[in-house]
C-alpha positions as a Markdown table, in Angstrom:
| # | Residue | x | y | z |
|---|---|---|---|---|
| 1 | Met | 93.8 | 91.2 | 108.4 |
| 2 | Arg | 93.0 | 92.0 | 104.7 |
| 3 | Leu | 95.4 | 91.7 | 101.9 |
| 4 | Leu | 94.1 | 94.1 | 98.7 |
| 5 | Ile | 95.8 | 93.5 | 95.1 |
| 6 | Gly | 95.2 | 96.0 | 93.0 |
| 7 | Glu | 96.0 | 96.1 | 89.3 |
| 8 | Val | 96.9 | 99.7 | 87.6 |
| 9 | Ile | 95.2 | 100.4 | 84.5 |
| 10 | Ala | 97.1 | 103.3 | 82.6 |
| 11 | Arg | 95.4 | 105.4 | 80.7 |
| 12 | Glu | 95.9 | 109.3 | 79.1 |
| 13 | Asp | 93.9 | 111.3 | 81.1 |
| 14 | His | 94.2 | 109.5 | 84.4 |
| 15 | Pro | 95.3 | 106.2 | 85.7 |
| 16 | Val | 92.3 | 103.7 | 87.4 |
| 17 | Ile | 93.0 | 101.0 | 89.8 |
| 18 | Lys | 90.6 | 98.0 | 89.5 |
| 19 | Lys | 90.6 | 95.4 | 92.6 |
| 20 | Gln | 92.5 | 92.2 | 91.7 |
| 21 | Thr | 91.6 | 90.2 | 94.8 |
| 22 | Leu | 91.0 | 90.9 | 98.4 |
| 23 | Val | 91.4 | 88.3 | 100.9 |
| 24 | Arg | 90.5 | 88.5 | 104.6 |
| 25 | Val | 91.7 | 86.0 | 107.7 |
| 26 | Pro | 90.2 | 86.5 | 110.7 |
| 27 | Ile | 92.5 | 86.8 | 113.9 |
| 28 | Arg | 91.2 | 89.6 | 116.1 |
| 29 | Leu | 94.9 | 90.6 | 117.4 |
| 30 | Gly | 92.6 | 93.1 | 119.8 |
| 31 | Glu | 91.0 | 90.3 | 121.7 |
| 32 | Asp | 94.6 | 89.5 | 123.0 |
| 33 | Val | 95.7 | 93.0 | 123.5 |
| 34 | Val | 91.9 | 93.7 | 125.2 |
| 35 | Ala | 92.2 | 90.8 | 127.7 |
| 36 | Thr | 96.1 | 91.0 | 128.4 |
| 37 | Gly | 98.0 | 94.1 | 126.9 |
| 38 | Ala | 100.1 | 91.8 | 124.9 |
| 39 | Ile | 99.6 | 89.9 | 121.6 |
| 40 | Gly | 100.0 | 85.9 | 122.9 |
| 41 | Met | 101.8 | 83.5 | 121.1 |
| 42 | Ala | 99.0 | 81.5 | 119.4 |
| 43 | Lys | 97.8 | 85.0 | 117.6 |
| 44 | Arg | 101.3 | 85.8 | 117.0 |
| 45 | Asp | 101.8 | 82.4 | 114.7 |
| 46 | Gln | 98.4 | 83.0 | 112.8 |
| 47 | Leu | 100.0 | 86.6 | 112.2 |
| 48 | Ile | 103.2 | 85.1 | 111.0 |
| 49 | Lys | 101.9 | 82.4 | 108.8 |
| 50 | Ser | 98.9 | 85.1 | 107.1 |
| 51 | Leu | 101.8 | 87.4 | 106.3 |
| 52 | Glu | 103.7 | 84.3 | 104.7 |
| 53 | Ala | 100.8 | 83.2 | 103.2 |
| 54 | Phe | 100.0 | 86.8 | 101.9 |
| 55 | Arg | 103.8 | 87.5 | 100.8 |
| 56 | Leu | 103.8 | 84.7 | 98.6 |
| 57 | Leu | 100.1 | 85.5 | 96.9 |
| 58 | Thr | 102.2 | 89.2 | 96.1 |
| 59 | Glu | 104.8 | 87.5 | 94.4 |
| 60 | Val | 102.1 | 85.2 | 92.2 |
| 61 | Tyr | 100.5 | 88.2 | 91.3 |
| 62 | Gly | 103.4 | 90.0 | 90.2 |
| 63 | Val | 103.2 | 92.8 | 92.9 |
| 64 | His | 105.7 | 95.9 | 92.4 |
| 65 | His | 104.9 | 98.0 | 95.6 |
| 66 | Leu | 104.0 | 96.6 | 98.7 |
| 67 | Arg | 103.0 | 98.2 | 102.2 |
| 68 | Cys | 101.5 | 96.5 | 105.4 |
| 69 | Cys | 100.4 | 98.8 | 108.1 |
| 70 | Ala | 99.1 | 97.2 | 111.6 |
| 71 | Thr | 96.5 | 99.6 | 113.8 |
| 72 | Ser | 95.0 | 99.7 | 117.0 |
| 73 | Ala | 95.9 | 96.6 | 118.1 |
| 74 | Met | 99.4 | 96.5 | 117.5 |
| 75 | Arg | 99.5 | 100.4 | 118.4 |
| 76 | Glu | 98.3 | 99.5 | 122.2 |
| 77 | Ala | 100.5 | 96.0 | 122.4 |
| 78 | Ala | 102.8 | 95.8 | 125.2 |
| 79 | Asn | 105.0 | 93.3 | 122.8 |
| 80 | Arg | 105.0 | 94.6 | 119.4 |
| 81 | Ala | 108.5 | 95.6 | 118.6 |
| 82 | Glu | 109.2 | 91.9 | 119.7 |
| 83 | Val | 106.2 | 90.6 | 117.4 |
| 84 | Ile | 107.0 | 93.0 | 114.6 |
| 85 | Ala | 110.7 | 92.0 | 114.9 |
| 86 | Phe | 109.9 | 88.5 | 114.7 |
| 87 | Ala | 107.4 | 88.6 | 112.2 |
| 88 | Lys | 109.6 | 90.5 | 109.4 |
| 89 | Glu | 112.2 | 87.6 | 110.2 |
| 90 | Arg | 109.8 | 84.6 | 109.6 |
| 91 | Ser | 107.8 | 86.1 | 106.8 |
| 92 | Gly | 110.1 | 88.8 | 105.1 |
| 93 | Val | 107.2 | 91.4 | 105.8 |
| 94 | Arg | 107.8 | 94.6 | 107.3 |
| 95 | Ile | 105.0 | 95.7 | 109.4 |
| 96 | Glu | 104.3 | 99.7 | 110.1 |
| 97 | Val | 102.4 | 100.9 | 112.7 |
| 98 | Ile | 100.1 | 103.5 | 111.7 |
| 99 | Gly | 98.9 | 106.2 | 114.3 |
| 100 | Gly | 94.9 | 106.6 | 114.4 |
| 101 | Thr | 95.2 | 110.2 | 112.4 |
| 102 | Glu | 97.0 | 108.8 | 109.7 |
| 103 | Glu | 94.9 | 105.8 | 109.5 |
| 104 | Ala | 91.5 | 108.0 | 109.2 |
| 105 | Asp | 93.7 | 110.1 | 106.4 |
| 106 | Leu | 94.2 | 107.0 | 104.8 |
| 107 | Ile | 90.7 | 106.2 | 104.6 |
| 108 | Met | 89.4 | 109.5 | 103.9 |
| 109 | Gly | 92.0 | 109.1 | 101.1 |
| 110 | Thr | 89.2 | 107.3 | 99.2 |
| 111 | Phe | 86.9 | 110.0 | 99.1 |
| 112 | Trp | 87.3 | 111.4 | 95.9 |
| 113 | Thr | 87.1 | 108.1 | 94.3 |
| 114 | Gln | 83.6 | 107.7 | 95.4 |
| 115 | Asp | 79.8 | 109.6 | 93.4 |
| 116 | Leu | 79.3 | 111.3 | 96.2 |
| 117 | Leu | 78.2 | 115.6 | 95.5 |
| 118 | Lys | 81.7 | 117.0 | 96.6 |
| 119 | Asp | 80.4 | 120.6 | 97.6 |
| 120 | Arg | 78.2 | 118.7 | 100.8 |
| 121 | Ser | 79.5 | 118.6 | 104.4 |
| 122 | Tyr | 80.5 | 115.0 | 105.2 |
| 123 | Leu | 81.5 | 112.8 | 108.2 |
| 124 | Tyr | 83.8 | 109.5 | 107.7 |
| 125 | Ile | 82.5 | 107.0 | 110.2 |
| 126 | Asp | 85.1 | 103.8 | 110.5 |
| 127 | Val | 84.3 | 101.4 | 112.7 |
| 128 | Gly | 87.3 | 98.9 | 113.6 |
| 129 | Gly | 87.7 | 96.5 | 116.1 |
| 130 | Gly | 89.7 | 97.9 | 118.3 |
| 131 | Ser | 88.9 | 102.4 | 117.3 |
| 132 | Thr | 86.6 | 104.3 | 115.4 |
| 133 | Glu | 88.1 | 106.6 | 113.4 |
| 134 | Leu | 86.3 | 110.2 | 112.6 |
| 135 | Thr | 86.7 | 112.9 | 109.6 |
| 136 | Trp | 84.7 | 115.5 | 109.1 |
| 137 | Ile | 85.4 | 116.9 | 105.3 |
| 138 | Glu | 84.1 | 119.9 | 104.3 |
| 139 | Gln | 83.4 | 120.9 | 100.3 |
| 140 | Gly | 85.9 | 118.1 | 99.9 |
| 141 | Val | 88.7 | 119.5 | 102.2 |
| 142 | Arg | 89.6 | 117.7 | 105.7 |
| 143 | Lys | 88.9 | 119.8 | 108.3 |
| 144 | Arg | 89.6 | 117.5 | 111.2 |
| 145 | Ser | 90.0 | 113.6 | 111.7 |
| 146 | Ala | 90.8 | 111.8 | 114.9 |
| 147 | Ser | 91.2 | 108.0 | 116.3 |
| 148 | Phe | 89.1 | 106.7 | 119.8 |
| 149 | Pro | 89.8 | 103.7 | 121.7 |
| 150 | Ile | 86.1 | 102.6 | 121.0 |
| 151 | Gly | 85.7 | 99.5 | 118.8 |
| 152 | Thr | 83.7 | 96.3 | 118.3 |
| 153 | Val | 86.1 | 94.1 | 120.5 |
| 154 | Arg | 86.4 | 96.7 | 122.8 |
| 155 | Leu | 82.6 | 97.2 | 123.1 |
| 156 | Leu | 82.1 | 93.0 | 123.1 |
| 157 | His | 84.6 | 92.8 | 126.6 |
| 158 | Gly | 83.2 | 95.7 | 128.0 |
| 159 | Lys | 86.7 | 97.8 | 127.6 |
| 160 | Val | 84.7 | 101.2 | 126.3 |
| 161 | Asp | 84.8 | 104.1 | 129.1 |
| 162 | Ala | 82.5 | 107.0 | 129.3 |
| 163 | Ala | 85.4 | 109.1 | 128.8 |
| 164 | Ala | 86.1 | 107.6 | 125.4 |
| 165 | Trp | 82.7 | 108.6 | 124.4 |
| 166 | Ala | 82.9 | 112.1 | 126.0 |
| 167 | Ser | 85.8 | 112.3 | 123.4 |
| 168 | Ile | 83.8 | 111.6 | 120.3 |
| 169 | Ser | 81.1 | 114.0 | 122.3 |
| 170 | Gly | 83.7 | 116.8 | 122.0 |
| 171 | Phe | 84.6 | 115.8 | 118.4 |
| 172 | Leu | 81.0 | 115.9 | 117.3 |
| 173 | Gln | 80.6 | 119.6 | 118.4 |
| 174 | Glu | 82.2 | 122.1 | 116.3 |
| 175 | Pro | 80.6 | 120.3 | 112.8 |
| 176 | His | 77.5 | 119.7 | 114.1 |
| 177 | Ala | 77.4 | 123.8 | 115.6 |
| 178 | Gln | 78.9 | 125.1 | 112.3 |
| 179 | Arg | 77.2 | 122.9 | 109.6 |
| 180 | Gly | 74.1 | 121.6 | 111.2 |
| 181 | Pro | 73.1 | 118.1 | 110.0 |
| 182 | Leu | 76.3 | 116.5 | 108.3 |
| 183 | Thr | 75.9 | 113.2 | 105.5 |
| 184 | Ala | 77.8 | 110.3 | 106.8 |
| 185 | Ile | 80.0 | 107.6 | 104.7 |
| 186 | Gly | 80.1 | 104.3 | 106.5 |
| 187 | Thr | 83.2 | 102.1 | 106.0 |
| 188 | Gly | 84.1 | 98.8 | 107.8 |
| 189 | Gly | 82.8 | 95.2 | 107.0 |
| 190 | Asn | 80.1 | 95.8 | 109.8 |
| 191 | Ile | 78.2 | 98.4 | 108.3 |
| 192 | Asn | 78.4 | 97.0 | 104.7 |
| 193 | Arg | 77.0 | 94.2 | 106.1 |
| 194 | Ile | 74.2 | 95.9 | 107.5 |
| 195 | Phe | 73.7 | 97.6 | 104.5 |
| 196 | Lys | 73.4 | 94.0 | 102.8 |
| 197 | Glu | 70.8 | 93.2 | 105.2 |
| 198 | Asn | 68.7 | 95.9 | 104.4 |
| 199 | Arg | 68.9 | 95.0 | 100.7 |
| 200 | Asn | 69.5 | 98.8 | 99.7 |
| 201 | Ala | 70.6 | 98.9 | 96.0 |
| 202 | Tyr | 74.3 | 100.2 | 95.3 |
| 203 | Gly | 74.5 | 104.0 | 96.0 |
| 204 | Glu | 71.3 | 104.2 | 98.5 |
| 205 | Pro | 72.0 | 105.9 | 101.6 |
| 206 | Leu | 71.3 | 103.6 | 104.8 |
| 207 | His | 69.0 | 105.5 | 106.9 |
| 208 | Arg | 69.8 | 105.7 | 110.8 |
| 209 | Asp | 65.8 | 103.7 | 111.5 |
| 210 | Asp | 67.1 | 101.1 | 109.1 |
| 211 | Ile | 70.9 | 100.7 | 110.8 |
| 212 | Arg | 68.6 | 100.3 | 114.2 |
| 213 | Lys | 65.9 | 97.8 | 112.1 |
| 214 | Gln | 68.4 | 96.0 | 111.1 |
| 215 | Arg | 70.5 | 95.9 | 114.7 |
| 216 | Asp | 67.5 | 94.7 | 116.7 |
| 217 | Arg | 66.4 | 92.0 | 114.2 |
| 218 | Ile | 69.9 | 90.2 | 113.8 |
| 219 | Ala | 70.2 | 90.7 | 117.9 |
| 220 | Ser | 67.3 | 88.3 | 118.0 |
| 221 | Tyr | 68.7 | 85.4 | 116.2 |
| 222 | Ser | 71.1 | 83.7 | 118.8 |
| 223 | Leu | 74.7 | 83.5 | 117.6 |
| 224 | Glu | 74.5 | 80.0 | 116.3 |
| 225 | Asp | 71.7 | 81.0 | 114.5 |
| 226 | Arg | 73.0 | 84.2 | 112.8 |
| 227 | Val | 75.9 | 82.1 | 111.6 |
| 228 | Gln | 73.3 | 79.4 | 110.2 |
| 229 | His | 70.4 | 81.1 | 108.8 |
| 230 | Leu | 71.1 | 84.7 | 108.4 |
| 231 | Arg | 74.5 | 83.1 | 106.8 |
| 232 | Leu | 77.0 | 85.8 | 108.6 |
| 233 | Arg | 80.6 | 84.6 | 109.2 |
| 234 | Pro | 81.3 | 83.1 | 112.9 |
| 235 | Asp | 84.0 | 86.4 | 113.5 |
| 236 | Arg | 81.1 | 88.6 | 112.1 |
| 237 | Ala | 78.4 | 87.5 | 114.1 |
| 238 | Asp | 79.6 | 88.8 | 117.5 |
| 239 | Val | 80.7 | 92.1 | 116.5 |
| 240 | Ile | 77.9 | 93.2 | 114.2 |
| 241 | Ile | 75.9 | 94.5 | 116.6 |
| 242 | Pro | 78.5 | 96.6 | 119.0 |
| 243 | Ala | 79.7 | 98.2 | 115.5 |
| 244 | Ala | 75.5 | 99.1 | 115.0 |
| 245 | Asp | 75.1 | 100.4 | 118.3 |
| 246 | Ile | 78.6 | 102.6 | 117.3 |
| 247 | Phe | 77.2 | 103.8 | 114.2 |
| 248 | Leu | 73.8 | 104.8 | 116.1 |
| 249 | Arg | 75.2 | 106.6 | 118.4 |
| 250 | Val | 77.9 | 108.6 | 116.5 |
| 251 | Met | 74.8 | 109.7 | 114.0 |
| 252 | Asp | 72.8 | 110.2 | 117.4 |
| 253 | Glu | 75.2 | 113.0 | 118.6 |
| 254 | Ala | 75.9 | 114.2 | 115.3 |
| 255 | Gly | 72.2 | 114.5 | 114.1 |
| 256 | Ile | 72.9 | 112.2 | 110.7 |
| 257 | Glu | 70.4 | 110.5 | 109.3 |
| 258 | Glu | 71.7 | 109.3 | 106.4 |
| 259 | Val | 74.9 | 107.4 | 106.0 |
| 260 | Phe | 76.3 | 106.3 | 102.8 |
| 261 | Val | 78.1 | 103.2 | 102.3 |
| 262 | Pro | 80.6 | 102.9 | 99.7 |
| 263 | Lys | 82.4 | 99.6 | 100.0 |
| 264 | Val | 85.9 | 100.9 | 100.8 |
| 265 | Gly | 87.5 | 101.3 | 103.5 |
| 266 | Leu | 91.4 | 101.3 | 105.0 |
| 267 | Ala | 92.8 | 98.8 | 102.7 |
| 268 | Asp | 91.7 | 100.8 | 99.3 |
| 269 | Gly | 92.9 | 103.8 | 101.2 |
| 270 | Ile | 96.3 | 102.8 | 102.0 |
| 271 | Ile | 96.8 | 101.0 | 98.2 |
| 272 | Tyr | 95.2 | 104.4 | 96.8 |
| 273 | Asp | 98.3 | 106.2 | 98.9 |
| 274 | Leu | 100.4 | 103.6 | 98.0 |
| 275 | Tyr | 100.3 | 104.4 | 94.0 |
| 276 | Thr | 100.0 | 108.0 | 94.5 |
| 277 | Lys | 103.6 | 108.4 | 96.7 |
| 278 | Gln | 105.3 | 105.9 | 94.1 |
| 279 | Cys | 103.8 | 107.3 | 90.9 |
| 280 | Gly | 102.6 | 111.1 | 91.9 |
| 281 | Arg | 99.2 | 110.7 | 89.8 |
| 282 | Lys | 95.7 | 111.0 | 91.2 |
| 283 | Val | 93.7 | 107.8 | 91.2 |
| 284 | Glu | 89.8 | 107.2 | 90.1 |
| 285 | Ser | 88.0 | 103.9 | 91.2 |
């Protein structure tokens, strides 16, 4: 779970949103959903306590507009209506469950805030715990986007089937056939960490061979040593390998050699979209 608070700086030509704070809480609702199909009481209570804390922080920061979105785990939880109702009653925060396509669209909404050549072809790749969102962008226009039930937690628990991979292959056929090699834009905490481990300069693309090199290097350490020696967070240490595997497979399928890692994601897309809808003005980073 993430809480992103942004400050809007009004300017004559355009408003600018600056990150005030980003709070991350590792809960992994998806573990319960993958294992049992529902969210258990322990994780439900963690969710509610986190929402209560987030709400208090928004009050301290004087937040005027708030949007709380849930993705893959809540989409698939058999008891999602019960959890959402209980969370609203206890925390005062309304959880909005968004579909995979909207999730991909929100992530793609950060495209115009990035220092990228807008006349090229790109593939947004966002890898989460329960799903992977792909968006094909052609000269700044979204051509196609889709969500696939392939995520780090699913892969870790052996819950990704061949049909899901086949769906990704089918999605990638059209852009690859029409445009040839694409350039990827990678989002999510794991690709950010791989980028950091490779010691790339900000704005420098990450090569597919670099991802594979870092993946193999990290995998050579035990989980304990990844935390102790590589200083990975415990909740990152186990999922970074399946995340790298997903990126590598998608890039291989699409014939992509390089990925830009702008360090933005769904939370940024939500905050940009929220401000645009409230004020009707475009946002720059």
